[in-house]
mmCIF file of the N, C-alpha and C atoms, coordinates in Angstrom:
data_MODEL
# 
_entry.id   MODEL 
# 
loop_
_atom_site.group_PDB 
_atom_site.id 
_atom_site.type_symbol 
_atom_site.label_atom_id 
_atom_site.label_alt_id 
_atom_site.label_comp_id 
_atom_site.label_asym_id 
_atom_site.label_entity_id 
_atom_site.label_seq_id 
_atom_site.pdbx_PDB_ins_code 
_atom_site.Cartn_x 
_atom_site.Cartn_y 
_atom_site.Cartn_z 
_atom_site.occupancy 
_atom_site.B_iso_or_equiv 
_atom_site.pdbx_formal_charge 
_atom_site.auth_seq_id 
_atom_site.auth_comp_id 
_atom_site.auth_asym_id 
_atom_site.auth_atom_id 
_atom_site.pdbx_PDB_model_num 
ATOM 1   N N  . MET A 1 1  ? -4.671  -10.564 -4.045  1.00 0.00 ? 1  MET A N  1 
ATOM 2   C CA . MET A 1 1  ? -4.606  -9.672  -2.993  1.00 0.00 ? 1  MET A CA 1 
ATOM 3   C C  . MET A 1 1  ? -5.728  -8.196  -3.070  1.00 0.00 ? 1  MET A C  1 
ATOM 4   N N  . ILE A 1 2  ? -6.090  -8.409  -4.770  1.00 0.00 ? 2  ILE A N  1 
ATOM 5   C CA . ILE A 1 2  ? -7.102  -7.562  -4.563  1.00 0.00 ? 2  ILE A CA 1 
ATOM 6   C C  . ILE A 1 2  ? -8.574  -8.267  -4.220  1.00 0.00 ? 2  ILE A C  1 
ATOM 7   N N  . GLU A 1 3  ? -8.626  -9.738  -3.981  1.00 0.00 ? 3  GLU A N  1 
ATOM 8   C CA . GLU A 1 3  ? -9.438  -10.437 -3.252  1.00 0.00 ? 3  GLU A CA 1 
ATOM 9   C C  . GLU A 1 3  ? -9.521  -9.846  -1.897  1.00 0.00 ? 3  GLU A C  1 
ATOM 10  N N  . PHE A 1 4  ? -8.320  -10.084 -1.665  1.00 0.00 ? 4  PHE A N  1 
ATOM 11  C CA . PHE A 1 4  ? -8.885  -9.939  0.393   1.00 0.00 ? 4  PHE A CA 1 
ATOM 12  C C  . PHE A 1 4  ? -8.955  -8.408  0.065   1.00 0.00 ? 4  PHE A C  1 
ATOM 13  N N  . ALA A 1 5  ? -8.660  -7.229  -0.531  1.00 0.00 ? 5  ALA A N  1 
ATOM 14  C CA . ALA A 1 5  ? -8.633  -5.689  -0.826  1.00 0.00 ? 5  ALA A CA 1 
ATOM 15  C C  . ALA A 1 5  ? -10.448 -5.881  -0.725  1.00 0.00 ? 5  ALA A C  1 
ATOM 16  N N  . LEU A 1 6  ? -11.183 -6.822  -1.767  1.00 0.00 ? 6  LEU A N  1 
ATOM 17  C CA . LEU A 1 6  ? -12.630 -6.305  -1.465  1.00 0.00 ? 6  LEU A CA 1 
ATOM 18  C C  . LEU A 1 6  ? -13.261 -6.875  -0.519  1.00 0.00 ? 6  LEU A C  1 
ATOM 19  N N  . LYS A 1 7  ? -12.419 -7.931  0.062   1.00 0.00 ? 7  LYS A N  1 
ATOM 20  C CA . LYS A 1 7  ? -13.528 -8.751  1.211   1.00 0.00 ? 7  LYS A CA 1 
ATOM 21  C C  . LYS A 1 7  ? -13.514 -8.249  2.321   1.00 0.00 ? 7  LYS A C  1 
ATOM 22  N N  . THR A 1 8  ? -12.367 -7.402  2.479   1.00 0.00 ? 8  THR A N  1 
ATOM 23  C CA . THR A 1 8  ? -11.660 -6.475  4.103   1.00 0.00 ? 8  THR A CA 1 
ATOM 24  C C  . THR A 1 8  ? -13.078 -5.176  3.885   1.00 0.00 ? 8  THR A C  1 
ATOM 25  N N  . PHE A 1 9  ? -12.935 -4.620  2.667   1.00 0.00 ? 9  PHE A N  1 
ATOM 26  C CA . PHE A 1 9  ? -13.000 -2.895  2.537   1.00 0.00 ? 9  PHE A CA 1 
ATOM 27  C C  . PHE A 1 9  ? -14.876 -3.064  2.418   1.00 0.00 ? 9  PHE A C  1 
ATOM 28  N N  . LEU A 1 10 ? -15.178 -4.117  1.983   1.00 0.00 ? 10 LEU A N  1 
ATOM 29  C CA . LEU A 1 10 ? -16.919 -3.873  0.827   1.00 0.00 ? 10 LEU A CA 1 
ATOM 30  C C  . LEU A 1 10 ? -17.728 -5.105  1.955   1.00 0.00 ? 10 LEU A C  1 
ATOM 31  N N  . SER A 1 11 ? -18.657 -5.333  2.076   1.00 0.00 ? 11 SER A N  1 
ATOM 32  C CA . SER A 1 11 ? -19.678 -5.778  2.351   1.00 0.00 ? 11 SER A CA 1 
ATOM 33  C C  . SER A 1 11 ? -19.466 -6.732  2.031   1.00 0.00 ? 11 SER A C  1 
ATOM 34  N N  . SER A 1 12 ? -19.581 -7.023  0.853   1.00 0.00 ? 12 SER A N  1 
ATOM 35  C CA . SER A 1 12 ? -19.943 -8.278  -0.233  1.00 0.00 ? 12 SER A CA 1 
ATOM 36  C C  . SER A 1 12 ? -18.873 -9.048  0.211   1.00 0.00 ? 12 SER A C  1 
ATOM 37  N N  . ARG A 1 13 ? -19.076 -10.625 0.726   1.00 0.00 ? 13 ARG A N  1 
ATOM 38  C CA . ARG A 1 13 ? -18.035 -11.052 1.203   1.00 0.00 ? 13 ARG A CA 1 
ATOM 39  C C  . ARG A 1 13 ? -18.541 -12.697 -0.087  1.00 0.00 ? 13 ARG A C  1 
ATOM 40  N N  . ASN A 1 14 ? -18.879 -12.736 -0.551  1.00 0.00 ? 14 ASN A N  1 
ATOM 41  C CA . ASN A 1 14 ? -18.752 -14.294 -1.452  1.00 0.00 ? 14 ASN A CA 1 
ATOM 42  C C  . ASN A 1 14 ? -19.409 -13.801 -2.614  1.00 0.00 ? 14 ASN A C  1 
ATOM 43  N N  . HIS A 1 15 ? -19.883 -12.711 -3.143  1.00 0.00 ? 15 HIS A N  1 
ATOM 44  C CA . HIS A 1 15 ? -20.340 -12.593 -4.453  1.00 0.00 ? 15 HIS A CA 1 
ATOM 45  C C  . HIS A 1 15 ? -19.319 -11.056 -5.030  1.00 0.00 ? 15 HIS A C  1 
ATOM 46  N N  . LEU A 1 16 ? -18.386 -11.402 -6.048  1.00 0.00 ? 16 LEU A N  1 
ATOM 47  C CA . LEU A 1 16 ? -17.882 -10.186 -6.157  1.00 0.00 ? 16 LEU A CA 1 
ATOM 48  C C  . LEU A 1 16 ? -18.166 -9.986  -7.810  1.00 0.00 ? 16 LEU A C  1 
ATOM 49  N N  . GLU A 1 17 ? -17.914 -8.516  -8.267  1.00 0.00 ? 17 GLU A N  1 
ATOM 50  C CA . GLU A 1 17 ? -18.814 -8.133  -9.280  1.00 0.00 ? 17 GLU A CA 1 
ATOM 51  C C  . GLU A 1 17 ? -17.189 -6.988  -9.632  1.00 0.00 ? 17 GLU A C  1 
ATOM 52  N N  . VAL A 1 18 ? -17.718 -6.887  -10.946 1.00 0.00 ? 18 VAL A N  1 
ATOM 53  C CA . VAL A 1 18 ? -16.479 -6.038  -11.711 1.00 0.00 ? 18 VAL A CA 1 
ATOM 54  C C  . VAL A 1 18 ? -16.986 -4.486  -10.557 1.00 0.00 ? 18 VAL A C  1 
ATOM 55  N N  . GLY A 1 19 ? -18.280 -4.089  -10.631 1.00 0.00 ? 19 GLY A N  1 
ATOM 56  C CA . GLY A 1 19 ? -18.574 -2.692  -9.753  1.00 0.00 ? 19 GLY A CA 1 
ATOM 57  C C  . GLY A 1 19 ? -17.787 -2.742  -8.156  1.00 0.00 ? 19 GLY A C  1 
ATOM 58  N N  . HIS A 1 20 ? -17.813 -3.829  -7.804  1.00 0.00 ? 20 HIS A N  1 
ATOM 59  C CA . HIS A 1 20 ? -16.804 -3.822  -6.524  1.00 0.00 ? 20 HIS A CA 1 
ATOM 60  C C  . HIS A 1 20 ? -15.684 -3.643  -6.940  1.00 0.00 ? 20 HIS A C  1 
ATOM 61  N N  . LEU A 1 21 ? -14.572 -3.496  -7.628  1.00 0.00 ? 21 LEU A N  1 
ATOM 62  C CA . LEU A 1 21 ? -13.177 -3.507  -8.350  1.00 0.00 ? 21 LEU A CA 1 
ATOM 63  C C  . LEU A 1 21 ? -13.371 -1.724  -8.111  1.00 0.00 ? 21 LEU A C  1 
ATOM 64  N N  . ARG A 1 22 ? -14.656 -1.633  -8.614  1.00 0.00 ? 22 ARG A N  1 
ATOM 65  C CA . ARG A 1 22 ? -14.607 0.582   -9.106  1.00 0.00 ? 22 ARG A CA 1 
ATOM 66  C C  . ARG A 1 22 ? -14.613 0.991   -7.608  1.00 0.00 ? 22 ARG A C  1 
ATOM 67  N N  . ARG A 1 23 ? -15.080 0.398   -6.548  1.00 0.00 ? 23 ARG A N  1 
ATOM 68  C CA . ARG A 1 23 ? -15.238 1.130   -5.770  1.00 0.00 ? 23 ARG A CA 1 
ATOM 69  C C  . ARG A 1 23 ? -13.611 0.909   -4.379  1.00 0.00 ? 23 ARG A C  1 
ATOM 70  N N  . LEU A 1 24 ? -13.122 0.276   -4.922  1.00 0.00 ? 24 LEU A N  1 
ATOM 71  C CA . LEU A 1 24 ? -11.568 0.736   -4.783  1.00 0.00 ? 24 LEU A CA 1 
ATOM 72  C C  . LEU A 1 24 ? -10.893 1.669   -4.585  1.00 0.00 ? 24 LEU A C  1 
ATOM 73  N N  . PRO A 1 25 ? -10.169 2.068   -3.591  1.00 0.00 ? 25 PRO A N  1 
ATOM 74  C CA . PRO A 1 25 ? -9.868  3.404   -3.795  1.00 0.00 ? 25 PRO A CA 1 
ATOM 75  C C  . PRO A 1 25 ? -8.257  3.064   -3.819  1.00 0.00 ? 25 PRO A C  1 
ATOM 76  N N  . ILE A 1 26 ? -7.949  2.841   -5.169  1.00 0.00 ? 26 ILE A N  1 
ATOM 77  C CA . ILE A 1 26 ? -7.088  2.522   -5.804  1.00 0.00 ? 26 ILE A CA 1 
ATOM 78  C C  . ILE A 1 26 ? -6.314  3.848   -6.792  1.00 0.00 ? 26 ILE A C  1 
ATOM 79  N N  . PRO A 1 27 ? -5.223  4.426   -6.527  1.00 0.00 ? 27 PRO A N  1 
ATOM 80  C CA . PRO A 1 27 ? -5.024  5.847   -7.225  1.00 0.00 ? 27 PRO A CA 1 
ATOM 81  C C  . PRO A 1 27 ? -4.121  5.821   -8.779  1.00 0.00 ? 27 PRO A C  1 
ATOM 82  N N  . PHE A 1 28 ? -4.703  6.280   -9.709  1.00 0.00 ? 28 PHE A N  1 
ATOM 83  C CA . PHE A 1 28 ? -3.709  6.693   -10.396 1.00 0.00 ? 28 PHE A CA 1 
ATOM 84  C C  . PHE A 1 28 ? -2.191  7.184   -9.991  1.00 0.00 ? 28 PHE A C  1 
ATOM 85  N N  . LEU A 1 29 ? -1.553  6.306   -10.440 1.00 0.00 ? 29 LEU A N  1 
ATOM 86  C CA . LEU A 1 29 ? 0.218   6.580   -10.247 1.00 0.00 ? 29 LEU A CA 1 
ATOM 87  C C  . LEU A 1 29 ? 0.990   7.704   -10.937 1.00 0.00 ? 29 LEU A C  1 
ATOM 88  N N  . GLU A 1 30 ? 1.033   8.884   -10.961 1.00 0.00 ? 30 GLU A N  1 
ATOM 89  C CA . GLU A 1 30 ? 1.973   9.906   -11.702 1.00 0.00 ? 30 GLU A CA 1 
ATOM 90  C C  . GLU A 1 30 ? 3.235   9.507   -12.741 1.00 0.00 ? 30 GLU A C  1 
ATOM 91  N N  . PRO A 1 31 ? 4.139   9.665   -13.373 1.00 0.00 ? 31 PRO A N  1 
ATOM 92  C CA . PRO A 1 31 ? 5.117   8.379   -13.255 1.00 0.00 ? 31 PRO A CA 1 
ATOM 93  C C  . PRO A 1 31 ? 6.143   8.782   -12.138 1.00 0.00 ? 31 PRO A C  1 
ATOM 94  N N  . SER A 1 32 ? 6.269   10.088  -11.423 1.00 0.00 ? 32 SER A N  1 
ATOM 95  C CA . SER A 1 32 ? 7.473   10.605  -10.703 1.00 0.00 ? 32 SER A CA 1 
ATOM 96  C C  . SER A 1 32 ? 6.817   9.621   -9.444  1.00 0.00 ? 32 SER A C  1 
ATOM 97  N N  . ALA A 1 33 ? 5.754   9.291   -9.133  1.00 0.00 ? 33 ALA A N  1 
ATOM 98  C CA . ALA A 1 33 ? 5.032   8.280   -7.639  1.00 0.00 ? 33 ALA A CA 1 
ATOM 99  C C  . ALA A 1 33 ? 5.448   6.684   -8.402  1.00 0.00 ? 33 ALA A C  1 
ATOM 100 N N  . ARG A 1 34 ? 5.306   6.665   -9.672  1.00 0.00 ? 34 ARG A N  1 
ATOM 101 C CA . ARG A 1 34 ? 5.931   5.372   -10.047 1.00 0.00 ? 34 ARG A CA 1 
ATOM 102 C C  . ARG A 1 34 ? 7.050   4.710   -9.788  1.00 0.00 ? 34 ARG A C  1 
ATOM 103 N N  . SER A 1 35 ? 7.985   5.707   -10.415 1.00 0.00 ? 35 SER A N  1 
ATOM 104 C CA . SER A 1 35 ? 9.659   6.005   -10.083 1.00 0.00 ? 35 SER A CA 1 
ATOM 105 C C  . SER A 1 35 ? 9.925   5.444   -8.913  1.00 0.00 ? 35 SER A C  1 
ATOM 106 N N  . ALA A 1 36 ? 9.463   6.338   -7.653  1.00 0.00 ? 36 ALA A N  1 
ATOM 107 C CA . ALA A 1 36 ? 9.943   6.064   -6.074  1.00 0.00 ? 36 ALA A CA 1 
ATOM 108 C C  . ALA A 1 36 ? 8.642   5.309   -5.591  1.00 0.00 ? 36 ALA A C  1 
ATOM 109 N N  . LEU A 1 37 ? 8.011   4.864   -6.134  1.00 0.00 ? 37 LEU A N  1 
ATOM 110 C CA . LEU A 1 37 ? 7.288   3.478   -5.385  1.00 0.00 ? 37 LEU A CA 1 
ATOM 111 C C  . LEU A 1 37 ? 8.402   2.485   -5.822  1.00 0.00 ? 37 LEU A C  1 
ATOM 112 N N  . GLY A 1 38 ? 8.932   2.644   -7.135  1.00 0.00 ? 38 GLY A N  1 
ATOM 113 C CA . GLY A 1 38 ? 9.169   1.228   -8.167  1.00 0.00 ? 38 GLY A CA 1 
ATOM 114 C C  . GLY A 1 38 ? 11.332  0.940   -7.363  1.00 0.00 ? 38 GLY A C  1 
ATOM 115 N N  . LYS A 1 39 ? 11.023  2.715   -6.786  1.00 0.00 ? 39 LYS A N  1 
ATOM 116 C CA . LYS A 1 39 ? 12.776  2.435   -5.917  1.00 0.00 ? 39 LYS A CA 1 
ATOM 117 C C  . LYS A 1 39 ? 12.951  1.675   -4.690  1.00 0.00 ? 39 LYS A C  1 
ATOM 118 N N  . ILE A 1 40 ? 11.412  1.788   -3.573  1.00 0.00 ? 40 ILE A N  1 
ATOM 119 C CA . ILE A 1 40 ? 11.517  1.714   -2.715  1.00 0.00 ? 40 ILE A CA 1 
ATOM 120 C C  . ILE A 1 40 ? 11.372  0.090   -2.507  1.00 0.00 ? 40 ILE A C  1 
ATOM 121 N N  . GLY A 1 41 ? 10.767  -0.557  -3.309  1.00 0.00 ? 41 GLY A N  1 
ATOM 122 C CA . GLY A 1 41 ? 10.883  -1.756  -3.552  1.00 0.00 ? 41 GLY A CA 1 
ATOM 123 C C  . GLY A 1 41 ? 11.892  -2.871  -4.427  1.00 0.00 ? 41 GLY A C  1 
ATOM 124 N N  . ARG A 1 42 ? 12.730  -1.872  -5.088  1.00 0.00 ? 42 ARG A N  1 
ATOM 125 C CA . ARG A 1 42 ? 13.962  -2.586  -5.242  1.00 0.00 ? 42 ARG A CA 1 
ATOM 126 C C  . ARG A 1 42 ? 14.742  -2.275  -3.849  1.00 0.00 ? 42 ARG A C  1 
ATOM 127 N N  . ALA A 1 43 ? 15.179  -0.896  -3.090  1.00 0.00 ? 43 ALA A N  1 
ATOM 128 C CA . ALA A 1 43 ? 15.435  -0.985  -1.918  1.00 0.00 ? 43 ALA A CA 1 
ATOM 129 C C  . ALA A 1 43 ? 15.262  -2.095  -1.025  1.00 0.00 ? 43 ALA A C  1 
ATOM 130 N N  . ALA A 1 44 ? 14.063  -2.505  -0.696  1.00 0.00 ? 44 ALA A N  1 
ATOM 131 C CA . ALA A 1 44 ? 13.087  -3.597  -0.239  1.00 0.00 ? 44 ALA A CA 1 
ATOM 132 C C  . ALA A 1 44 ? 13.876  -5.070  -0.599  1.00 0.00 ? 44 ALA A C  1 
ATOM 133 N N  . VAL A 1 45 ? 14.029  -5.162  -2.028  1.00 0.00 ? 45 VAL A N  1 
ATOM 134 C CA . VAL A 1 45 ? 14.322  -6.331  -2.483  1.00 0.00 ? 45 VAL A CA 1 
ATOM 135 C C  . VAL A 1 45 ? 15.671  -6.791  -1.860  1.00 0.00 ? 45 VAL A C  1 
ATOM 136 N N  . GLN A 1 46 ? 16.709  -5.625  -2.483  1.00 0.00 ? 46 GLN A N  1 
ATOM 137 C CA . GLN A 1 46 ? 17.895  -5.419  -1.876  1.00 0.00 ? 46 GLN A CA 1 
ATOM 138 C C  . GLN A 1 46 ? 18.239  -5.760  -0.432  1.00 0.00 ? 46 GLN A C  1 
ATOM 139 N N  . ALA A 1 47 ? 17.737  -5.482  0.299   1.00 0.00 ? 47 ALA A N  1 
ATOM 140 C CA . ALA A 1 47 ? 17.626  -5.461  1.840   1.00 0.00 ? 47 ALA A CA 1 
ATOM 141 C C  . ALA A 1 47 ? 17.182  -6.440  2.187   1.00 0.00 ? 47 ALA A C  1 
ATOM 142 N N  . ALA A 1 48 ? 16.342  -6.815  1.795   1.00 0.00 ? 48 ALA A N  1 
ATOM 143 C CA . ALA A 1 48 ? 15.961  -8.523  1.979   1.00 0.00 ? 48 ALA A CA 1 
ATOM 144 C C  . ALA A 1 48 ? 16.927  -9.393  1.588   1.00 0.00 ? 48 ALA A C  1 
ATOM 145 N N  . THR A 1 49 ? 17.638  -9.454  0.918   1.00 0.00 ? 49 THR A N  1 
ATOM 146 C CA . THR A 1 49 ? 18.606  -10.270 -0.005  1.00 0.00 ? 49 THR A CA 1 
ATOM 147 C C  . THR A 1 49 ? 19.903  -10.450 0.911   1.00 0.00 ? 49 THR A C  1 
ATOM 148 N N  . ASP A 1 50 ? 20.021  -8.965  0.964   1.00 0.00 ? 50 ASP A N  1 
ATOM 149 C CA . ASP A 1 50 ? 21.911  -8.738  2.498   1.00 0.00 ? 50 ASP A CA 1 
ATOM 150 C C  . ASP A 1 50 ? 21.473  -9.168  3.358   1.00 0.00 ? 50 ASP A C  1 
ATOM 151 N N  . GLY A 1 51 ? 19.978  -9.771  3.945   1.00 0.00 ? 51 GLY A N  1 
ATOM 152 C CA . GLY A 1 51 ? 19.979  -9.624  5.696   1.00 0.00 ? 51 GLY A CA 1 
ATOM 153 C C  . GLY A 1 51 ? 19.912  -8.151  6.412   1.00 0.00 ? 51 GLY A C  1 
ATOM 154 N N  . GLY A 1 52 ? 19.142  -7.413  5.992   1.00 0.00 ? 52 GLY A N  1 
ATOM 155 C CA . GLY A 1 52 ? 19.724  -6.624  6.143   1.00 0.00 ? 52 GLY A CA 1 
ATOM 156 C C  . GLY A 1 52 ? 18.075  -5.723  6.833   1.00 0.00 ? 52 GLY A C  1 
ATOM 157 N N  . GLU A 1 53 ? 18.198  -6.690  8.212   1.00 0.00 ? 53 GLU A N  1 
ATOM 158 C CA . GLU A 1 53 ? 16.585  -6.547  8.641   1.00 0.00 ? 53 GLU A CA 1 
ATOM 159 C C  . GLU A 1 53 ? 16.587  -4.895  9.536   1.00 0.00 ? 53 GLU A C  1 
ATOM 160 N N  . THR A 1 54 ? 17.699  -4.104  10.294  1.00 0.00 ? 54 THR A N  1 
ATOM 161 C CA . THR A 1 54 ? 17.315  -2.296  10.236  1.00 0.00 ? 54 THR A CA 1 
ATOM 162 C C  . THR A 1 54 ? 17.105  -2.012  8.862   1.00 0.00 ? 54 THR A C  1 
ATOM 163 N N  . ARG A 1 55 ? 17.795  -1.956  7.765   1.00 0.00 ? 55 ARG A N  1 
ATOM 164 C CA . ARG A 1 55 ? 16.881  -1.028  6.911   1.00 0.00 ? 55 ARG A CA 1 
ATOM 165 C C  . ARG A 1 55 ? 16.056  -1.432  6.726   1.00 0.00 ? 55 ARG A C  1 
ATOM 166 N N  . LEU A 1 56 ? 15.300  -2.745  6.455   1.00 0.00 ? 56 LEU A N  1 
ATOM 167 C CA . LEU A 1 56 ? 13.810  -3.115  6.125   1.00 0.00 ? 56 LEU A CA 1 
ATOM 168 C C  . LEU A 1 56 ? 12.625  -2.049  6.527   1.00 0.00 ? 56 LEU A C  1 
ATOM 169 N N  . ASP A 1 57 ? 13.139  -2.203  8.232   1.00 0.00 ? 57 ASP A N  1 
ATOM 170 C CA . ASP A 1 57 ? 12.162  -1.737  9.148   1.00 0.00 ? 57 ASP A CA 1 
ATOM 171 C C  . ASP A 1 57 ? 12.779  0.494   8.007   1.00 0.00 ? 57 ASP A C  1 
ATOM 172 N N  . ALA A 1 58 ? 13.353  0.630   7.599   1.00 0.00 ? 58 ALA A N  1 
ATOM 173 C CA . ALA A 1 58 ? 13.807  2.051   7.662   1.00 0.00 ? 58 ALA A CA 1 
ATOM 174 C C  . ALA A 1 58 ? 13.040  2.047   5.897   1.00 0.00 ? 58 ALA A C  1 
ATOM 175 N N  . ILE A 1 59 ? 13.257  1.096   5.262   1.00 0.00 ? 59 ILE A N  1 
ATOM 176 C CA . ILE A 1 59 ? 12.394  1.404   4.679   1.00 0.00 ? 59 ILE A CA 1 
ATOM 177 C C  . ILE A 1 59 ? 10.906  1.148   4.564   1.00 0.00 ? 59 ILE A C  1 
ATOM 178 N N  . THR A 1 60 ? 10.516  0.338   5.428   1.00 0.00 ? 60 THR A N  1 
ATOM 179 C CA . THR A 1 60 ? 8.628   0.265   5.546   1.00 0.00 ? 60 THR A CA 1 
ATOM 180 C C  . THR A 1 60 ? 8.111   1.205   6.160   1.00 0.00 ? 60 THR A C  1 
ATOM 181 N N  . ASP A 1 61 ? 9.267   2.196   6.407   1.00 0.00 ? 61 ASP A N  1 
ATOM 182 C CA . ASP A 1 61 ? 8.674   3.613   7.379   1.00 0.00 ? 61 ASP A CA 1 
ATOM 183 C C  . ASP A 1 61 ? 8.275   4.660   6.078   1.00 0.00 ? 61 ASP A C  1 
ATOM 184 N N  . GLU A 1 62 ? 9.721   4.090   5.065   1.00 0.00 ? 62 GLU A N  1 
ATOM 185 C CA . GLU A 1 62 ? 9.832   5.376   3.750   1.00 0.00 ? 62 GLU A CA 1 
ATOM 186 C C  . GLU A 1 62 ? 8.111   4.852   2.768   1.00 0.00 ? 62 GLU A C  1 
ATOM 187 N N  . LEU A 1 63 ? 8.219   3.471   3.103   1.00 0.00 ? 63 LEU A N  1 
ATOM 188 C CA . LEU A 1 63 ? 6.628   2.910   2.178   1.00 0.00 ? 63 LEU A CA 1 
ATOM 189 C C  . LEU A 1 63 ? 5.163   3.937   3.331   1.00 0.00 ? 63 LEU A C  1 
ATOM 190 N N  . ASP A 1 64 ? 5.734   3.600   4.610   1.00 0.00 ? 64 ASP A N  1 
ATOM 191 C CA . ASP A 1 64 ? 4.052   3.876   4.682   1.00 0.00 ? 64 ASP A CA 1 
ATOM 192 C C  . ASP A 1 64 ? 4.205   5.466   4.379   1.00 0.00 ? 64 ASP A C  1 
ATOM 193 N N  . ALA A 1 65 ? 5.183   6.563   4.830   1.00 0.00 ? 65 ALA A N  1 
ATOM 194 C CA . ALA A 1 65 ? 4.851   7.727   4.336   1.00 0.00 ? 65 ALA A CA 1 
ATOM 195 C C  . ALA A 1 65 ? 4.856   7.936   3.221   1.00 0.00 ? 65 ALA A C  1 
ATOM 196 N N  . PHE A 1 66 ? 5.159   6.788   2.111   1.00 0.00 ? 66 PHE A N  1 
ATOM 197 C CA . PHE A 1 66 ? 4.483   7.466   0.495   1.00 0.00 ? 66 PHE A CA 1 
ATOM 198 C C  . PHE A 1 66 ? 3.063   6.800   0.399   1.00 0.00 ? 66 PHE A C  1 
ATOM 199 N N  . THR A 1 67 ? 2.815   6.099   0.909   1.00 0.00 ? 67 THR A N  1 
ATOM 200 C CA . THR A 1 67 ? 1.286   5.692   1.185   1.00 0.00 ? 67 THR A CA 1 
ATOM 201 C C  . THR A 1 67 ? 0.345   7.087   1.506   1.00 0.00 ? 67 THR A C  1 
ATOM 202 N N  . ARG A 1 68 ? 0.761   6.991   2.784   1.00 0.00 ? 68 ARG A N  1 
ATOM 203 C CA . ARG A 1 68 ? -0.009  8.248   3.610   1.00 0.00 ? 68 ARG A CA 1 
ATOM 204 C C  . ARG A 1 68 ? -0.230  9.821   2.614   1.00 0.00 ? 68 ARG A C  1 
ATOM 205 N N  . GLU A 1 69 ? 0.969   9.775   1.945   1.00 0.00 ? 69 GLU A N  1 
ATOM 206 C CA . GLU A 1 69 ? 0.843   10.727  1.419   1.00 0.00 ? 69 GLU A CA 1 
ATOM 207 C C  . GLU A 1 69 ? -0.428  10.515  0.202   1.00 0.00 ? 69 GLU A C  1 
ATOM 208 N N  . LEU A 1 70 ? -0.061  9.692   -0.881  1.00 0.00 ? 70 LEU A N  1 
ATOM 209 C CA . LEU A 1 70 ? -0.847  9.038   -1.596  1.00 0.00 ? 70 LEU A CA 1 
ATOM 210 C C  . LEU A 1 70 ? -2.177  9.042   -1.301  1.00 0.00 ? 70 LEU A C  1 
ATOM 211 N N  . TYR A 1 71 ? -2.678  9.361   -0.358  1.00 0.00 ? 71 TYR A N  1 
ATOM 212 C CA . TYR A 1 71 ? -4.300  9.320   0.525   1.00 0.00 ? 71 TYR A CA 1 
ATOM 213 C C  . TYR A 1 71 ? -4.522  10.352  0.606   1.00 0.00 ? 71 TYR A C  1 
ATOM 214 N N  . GLY A 1 72 ? -3.474  11.198  1.516   1.00 0.00 ? 72 GLY A N  1 
ATOM 215 C CA . GLY A 1 72 ? -3.794  12.449  2.126   1.00 0.00 ? 72 GLY A CA 1 
ATOM 216 C C  . GLY A 1 72 ? -4.357  12.136  3.757   1.00 0.00 ? 72 GLY A C  1 
ATOM 217 N N  . ILE A 1 73 ? -3.308  11.379  4.200   1.00 0.00 ? 73 ILE A N  1 
ATOM 218 C CA . ILE A 1 73 ? -3.746  11.137  5.493   1.00 0.00 ? 73 ILE A CA 1 
ATOM 219 C C  . ILE A 1 73 ? -2.027  11.717  5.914   1.00 0.00 ? 73 ILE A C  1 
ATOM 220 N N  . ARG A 1 74 ? -2.726  12.160  7.225   1.00 0.00 ? 74 ARG A N  1 
ATOM 221 C CA . ARG A 1 74 ? -1.260  13.108  7.685   1.00 0.00 ? 74 ARG A CA 1 
ATOM 222 C C  . ARG A 1 74 ? -0.484  12.546  8.199   1.00 0.00 ? 74 ARG A C  1 
ATOM 223 N N  . PRO A 1 75 ? 0.729   12.437  8.702   1.00 0.00 ? 75 PRO A N  1 
ATOM 224 C CA . PRO A 1 75 ? 1.602   11.409  8.781   1.00 0.00 ? 75 PRO A CA 1 
ATOM 225 C C  . PRO A 1 75 ? 1.916   10.519  10.424  1.00 0.00 ? 75 PRO A C  1 
ATOM 226 N N  . GLY A 1 76 ? 1.085   11.810  11.093  1.00 0.00 ? 76 GLY A N  1 
ATOM 227 C CA . GLY A 1 76 ? 1.138   11.117  12.511  1.00 0.00 ? 76 GLY A CA 1 
ATOM 228 C C  . GLY A 1 76 ? -0.126  10.733  12.937  1.00 0.00 ? 76 GLY A C  1 
ATOM 229 N N  . ALA A 1 77 ? -1.559  10.774  11.673  1.00 0.00 ? 77 ALA A N  1 
ATOM 230 C CA . ALA A 1 77 ? -2.384  10.069  11.904  1.00 0.00 ? 77 ALA A CA 1 
ATOM 231 C C  . ALA A 1 77 ? -2.405  8.791   12.371  1.00 0.00 ? 77 ALA A C  1 
ATOM 232 N N  . ALA A 1 78 ? -3.650  8.388   13.661  1.00 0.00 ? 78 ALA A N  1 
ATOM 233 C CA . ALA A 1 78 ? -3.684  6.895   13.865  1.00 0.00 ? 78 ALA A CA 1 
ATOM 234 C C  . ALA A 1 78 ? -4.892  6.621   12.650  1.00 0.00 ? 78 ALA A C  1 
ATOM 235 N N  . LEU A 1 79 ? -4.357  4.502   12.556  1.00 0.00 ? 79 LEU A N  1 
ATOM 236 C CA . LEU A 1 79 ? -5.229  3.913   11.810  1.00 0.00 ? 79 LEU A CA 1 
ATOM 237 C C  . LEU A 1 79 ? -5.889  3.019   12.158  1.00 0.00 ? 79 LEU A C  1 
ATOM 238 N N  . ALA A 1 80 ? -7.167  2.713   12.103  1.00 0.00 ? 80 ALA A N  1 
ATOM 239 C CA . ALA A 1 80 ? -7.609  1.812   12.433  1.00 0.00 ? 80 ALA A CA 1 
ATOM 240 C C  . ALA A 1 80 ? -8.299  1.183   11.271  1.00 0.00 ? 80 ALA A C  1 
ATOM 241 N N  . LEU A 1 81 ? -8.241  -0.039  11.211  1.00 0.00 ? 81 LEU A N  1 
ATOM 242 C CA . LEU A 1 81 ? -8.681  -1.002  10.328  1.00 0.00 ? 81 LEU A CA 1 
ATOM 243 C C  . LEU A 1 81 ? -9.941  -1.751  10.984  1.00 0.00 ? 81 LEU A C  1 
ATOM 244 N N  . GLN A 1 82 ? -11.138 -1.401  10.226  1.00 0.00 ? 82 GLN A N  1 
ATOM 245 C CA . GLN A 1 82 ? -12.669 -1.950  10.826  1.00 0.00 ? 82 GLN A CA 1 
ATOM 246 C C  . GLN A 1 82 ? -13.009 -2.569  9.699   1.00 0.00 ? 82 GLN A C  1 
ATOM 247 N N  . ARG A 1 83 ? -13.555 -3.746  10.379  1.00 0.00 ? 83 ARG A N  1 
ATOM 248 C CA . ARG A 1 83 ? -14.266 -5.024  9.685   1.00 0.00 ? 83 ARG A CA 1 
ATOM 249 C C  . ARG A 1 83 ? -15.923 -5.244  9.873   1.00 0.00 ? 83 ARG A C  1 
# 
C-alpha cells in the first residue's frame, strides 16, 4: 500500500528512499480518531461477512467522510487524482 502511494503521489517511480516516505501525507491519529477508524473497520468486516452490500455502501460513505475530515477536505468537494 505504501509503495502504491509513493508511486502514485510522488514523481520518483523506480528509486525509493526513506525521505520519500516522509513526504507522504499520513496524519497522526488521536486516540478518539483511532477508535472511530477501528469501529468503521470492524463494521465493514462484519457487513462483508454477513453479505450486507447495502451496509457496505453506507460504511464506505462513513469512511469517506472520516477521511475528508481528517485531511480538512470539505464534504462536497470534488476530488481528482492526478498522475
